[in-house]
Legacy VTK file of the C-alpha trace (Angstrom):
# vtk DataFile Version 3.0
C-alpha trace
ASCII
DATASET POLYDATA
POINTS 301 float
90.951 126.656 325.675
93.341 125.814 328.953
96.244 128.563 329.486
99.376 127.218 329.332
101.199 128.035 332.835
104.270 130.314 332.549
107.154 128.535 332.363
109.477 128.798 335.924
112.755 130.960 335.688
115.514 129.978 337.831
118.470 131.922 338.171
121.379 130.088 340.244
123.964 132.174 341.765
126.851 132.108 344.177
130.567 131.592 344.998
132.728 129.349 343.019
132.947 126.310 344.541
129.660 126.128 345.967
128.021 123.867 343.902
126.099 126.045 341.426
126.722 123.808 338.324
125.406 120.462 340.602
122.404 122.310 340.804
122.362 123.452 337.101
122.758 119.774 335.979
119.910 119.106 338.854
117.596 121.185 336.930
118.443 119.818 333.825
117.492 116.247 334.874
113.873 117.841 335.877
113.502 119.067 332.105
114.800 122.349 332.571
116.557 124.560 329.497
119.921 124.866 331.216
122.427 128.641 330.211
125.689 128.881 332.610
127.140 132.146 332.263
125.536 133.985 329.579
126.116 137.399 328.698
124.134 139.755 331.262
122.895 141.668 328.464
121.458 138.492 327.043
119.437 137.314 330.706
116.005 138.812 329.619
115.940 137.985 326.474
116.910 134.709 327.363
113.775 134.970 329.918
111.297 136.747 327.670
111.588 133.979 325.078
111.717 130.754 327.597
109.319 128.557 326.153
110.079 125.571 328.776
111.157 125.734 332.231
114.702 127.336 331.959
117.589 127.882 334.712
120.204 130.509 334.104
123.586 130.382 335.658
125.353 133.535 336.764
128.177 134.753 338.885
131.231 136.895 339.221
133.127 135.633 335.781
130.120 136.432 333.839
130.944 139.794 331.434
129.446 142.949 332.313
128.341 141.019 335.802
127.418 143.208 338.973
125.147 142.335 341.178
122.911 145.832 341.130
122.272 144.835 337.452
121.154 141.462 337.928
118.748 142.655 340.756
117.339 145.246 338.263
116.699 142.398 335.158
114.926 140.171 337.896
113.139 143.367 338.994
111.808 144.221 335.211
111.166 141.031 334.316
108.577 140.592 337.780
107.077 143.833 337.277
106.946 144.142 333.029
106.203 140.730 332.383
104.873 139.757 335.141
107.049 136.507 335.319
108.013 134.909 338.859
111.732 134.243 338.238
113.445 132.461 341.314
116.976 133.472 342.982
118.992 130.894 344.270
122.115 131.564 345.759
124.752 128.866 346.837
127.189 129.745 349.218
129.253 127.460 351.684
132.077 128.567 354.532
135.211 129.323 353.536
136.596 126.346 355.150
134.641 124.039 353.072
135.770 126.257 349.635
139.381 126.563 350.295
139.126 122.716 351.028
137.007 121.728 347.927
139.589 124.180 345.866
142.475 122.338 347.374
141.060 118.721 346.807
140.287 119.441 343.044
143.795 122.227 342.178
141.749 124.689 340.977
142.457 128.378 340.506
139.608 130.212 341.612
138.618 132.715 338.749
138.681 135.929 340.677
141.765 135.127 342.505
145.034 137.431 341.955
148.180 135.773 341.804
146.742 132.381 343.166
146.032 133.489 346.366
142.221 131.403 346.956
141.860 133.061 349.924
141.579 136.854 347.905
139.378 135.268 345.731
136.879 133.771 347.636
136.737 136.792 350.061
136.092 139.253 346.482
133.089 137.305 345.055
131.582 137.330 348.735
131.820 140.852 348.701
130.791 141.358 345.098
127.906 139.044 344.861
126.938 140.402 348.841
123.698 142.074 347.364
122.708 138.790 345.459
122.950 136.796 348.883
120.867 139.183 350.752
117.970 139.287 348.162
118.153 135.546 347.804
114.927 133.591 347.401
116.617 130.657 348.593
120.096 130.315 350.310
121.087 127.661 349.556
124.485 126.705 352.155
125.866 123.375 351.001
129.364 123.344 353.330
127.328 119.832 355.301
125.370 119.048 352.395
126.338 115.902 350.648
125.708 115.592 346.499
122.798 113.436 346.513
121.036 115.191 349.430
121.260 118.980 347.281
119.647 116.819 344.229
117.452 115.829 346.427
116.494 119.473 347.617
116.491 120.855 344.061
113.731 118.274 343.008
111.424 118.602 345.879
112.030 121.972 345.483
111.680 122.509 341.724
109.243 119.419 340.278
106.625 120.400 338.433
104.604 117.823 340.152
105.001 119.584 343.512
103.668 123.657 343.534
103.942 125.597 346.580
105.846 126.432 349.580
108.681 123.779 350.870
109.422 123.163 353.907
113.253 122.439 354.945
113.682 120.965 358.450
117.458 120.924 360.051
118.734 119.652 363.358
122.081 121.437 364.066
124.883 121.466 366.867
125.395 125.069 367.967
129.235 124.486 368.539
129.474 124.054 364.641
127.517 127.469 364.209
123.824 128.550 363.406
122.539 127.512 359.838
122.918 130.537 357.667
119.362 129.256 355.381
117.831 129.680 358.442
114.671 131.155 358.677
113.457 130.452 362.492
115.484 129.003 364.781
114.301 126.709 368.156
116.933 125.376 370.881
116.719 122.649 372.374
119.408 122.403 374.848
117.388 123.363 377.945
115.943 119.485 377.650
117.314 116.274 379.059
120.692 115.661 377.245
121.011 111.700 376.526
124.759 112.706 376.101
125.256 112.092 379.954
123.387 108.188 379.358
126.026 105.759 378.783
123.947 103.439 376.785
122.189 106.466 374.702
125.544 108.472 373.924
126.371 106.652 370.776
122.890 107.041 369.329
120.963 109.258 368.166
117.560 111.342 368.439
116.847 108.847 365.008
116.459 105.746 367.385
113.096 105.232 369.775
115.643 104.560 372.863
116.723 108.255 372.577
113.180 109.460 371.812
111.849 107.909 374.956
113.967 109.370 377.146
113.796 112.926 375.702
110.156 112.329 376.239
110.190 112.248 379.612
111.901 115.457 380.254
108.561 117.503 381.786
109.228 120.124 379.494
109.399 118.593 376.396
105.741 118.221 375.591
104.844 121.736 376.295
107.533 123.011 374.438
106.865 120.904 371.531
103.292 121.731 370.731
103.835 125.462 371.695
106.712 125.123 368.940
104.196 123.224 366.563
101.565 125.812 366.961
103.750 128.786 366.210
105.072 127.109 363.029
101.438 126.417 362.275
100.540 129.968 362.708
103.168 131.239 361.084
102.951 128.726 357.924
100.030 129.930 356.363
101.312 133.915 356.392
104.275 132.888 354.943
102.094 131.500 351.863
100.083 134.673 351.507
103.408 136.635 351.724
104.447 134.856 348.834
107.217 132.685 350.342
108.432 129.563 348.100
110.694 128.178 350.987
111.375 128.356 354.424
113.972 126.763 356.718
113.040 125.520 360.514
116.237 124.882 362.238
116.275 123.410 366.008
119.579 122.923 367.252
121.241 121.499 370.508
124.829 121.120 371.488
125.824 118.386 369.554
123.143 117.876 367.036
122.996 114.754 367.697
120.075 113.850 370.236
117.780 116.395 371.035
117.538 118.421 367.710
117.311 115.022 365.726
114.194 113.945 367.456
112.436 117.270 367.779
113.083 117.672 364.049
111.784 113.980 363.315
108.614 114.535 365.340
108.068 118.165 363.671
108.748 116.420 360.228
106.057 113.798 361.390
103.257 116.426 362.246
103.828 118.940 359.587
103.883 116.311 356.659
100.400 114.517 358.239
99.229 118.146 358.208
99.955 118.500 353.891
103.071 120.483 353.924
106.070 119.522 351.869
108.799 118.458 353.938
112.699 117.810 353.418
114.622 117.068 356.444
118.418 117.829 357.018
120.156 116.174 360.057
123.422 118.692 359.390
126.045 116.647 361.738
124.738 113.455 360.819
128.166 112.191 359.265
129.360 113.341 362.620
127.296 111.406 364.808
127.290 108.434 362.269
131.116 108.389 362.519
131.120 108.127 366.526
128.845 104.938 366.077
131.671 103.431 363.682
133.937 104.180 366.155
132.062 103.228 368.651
131.766 99.563 367.483
135.229 98.970 366.128
136.118 99.726 369.854
133.420 97.391 371.005
134.594 94.272 368.538
138.586 94.988 368.884
137.671 94.341 372.983
135.997 91.190 372.098
139.009 90.048 370.222
LINES 1 302
301 0 1 2 3 4 5 6 7 8 9 10 11 12 13 14 15 16 17 18 19 20 21 22 23 24 25 26 27 28 29 30 31 32 33 34 35 36 37 38 39 40 41 42 43 44 45 46 47 48 49 50 51 52 53 54 55 56 57 58 59 60 61 62 63 64 65 66 67 68 69 70 71 72 73 74 75 76 77 78 79 80 81 82 83 84 85 86 87 88 89 90 91 92 93 94 95 96 97 98 99 100 101 102 103 104 105 106 107 108 109 110 111 112 113 114 115 116 117 118 119 120 121 122 123 124 125 126 127 128 129 130 131 132 133 134 135 136 137 138 139 140 141 142 143 144 145 146 147 148 149 150 151 152 153 154 155 156 157 158 159 160 161 162 163 164 165 166 167 168 169 170 171 172 173 174 175 176 177 178 179 180 181 182 183 184 185 186 187 188 189 190 191 192 193 194 195 196 197 198 199 200 201 202 203 204 205 206 207 208 209 210 211 212 213 214 215 216 217 218 219 220 221 222 223 224 225 226 227 228 229 230 231 232 233 234 235 236 237 238 239 240 241 242 243 244 245 246 247 248 249 250 251 252 253 254 255 256 257 258 259 260 261 262 263 264 265 266 267 268 269 270 271 272 273 274 275 276 277 278 279 280 281 282 283 284 285 286 287 288 289 290 291 292 293 294 295 296 297 298 299 300
């Protein structure tokens, strides 16, 4: 007789406005039963009696909420019931959260006298222990909804067991990705930005890749980096890590980091790892390219 695998239990928490409901909807589309904001005292009972994959939304609005109570409940599920619940924490920058609330004209659930910034600060403080304990810290500041749904599908699709890698290119000028497990710097490589014919292109364009590979230090650096990652990943798996986010940064997040991430993706995918790619500044450099084409068209006219 075949053993029925235990259902996946996913606890989705984080900051209001950071995408918790979108995550729950994506999980529901994957066949999860979803429950949003149940009383905390009922969480363990929901997990114990789950007959199918279950996603539970919890935040500071939940009755009787405290981060410590949530963590204690997760500990009991892991130790007493031998379940393996996953804690997902959705976050975003204060600037992005303020913009989202301004666009929707909604009141923050913890805001006092309509001061949205105060509500964000209070919720960040109340949920900080959950952010530190999260299995997956998901920063949605620069994450379009289709990409968010794709990441959820990669992580929790029943047909995709094992650890998932997310490779991220970014600009140091815009700050380090909050979700990073490993960060590598590509700023010392020759910069295509200073070549007029390459400036509006990105690391996705073959001309840029050829230019970067001409740097005598590129191949040495890339393969040292790849060897380190290949050394670490099996040890991450041994430790029970379900997700690893590997970030490569350069000055603008447009050329060198993008090319490095694409090259890493090619090697790691061929080695059998499940890999997702995010170019954090993609919207910025695509806008530059559109503006350049528009200017060129106007000049011709």
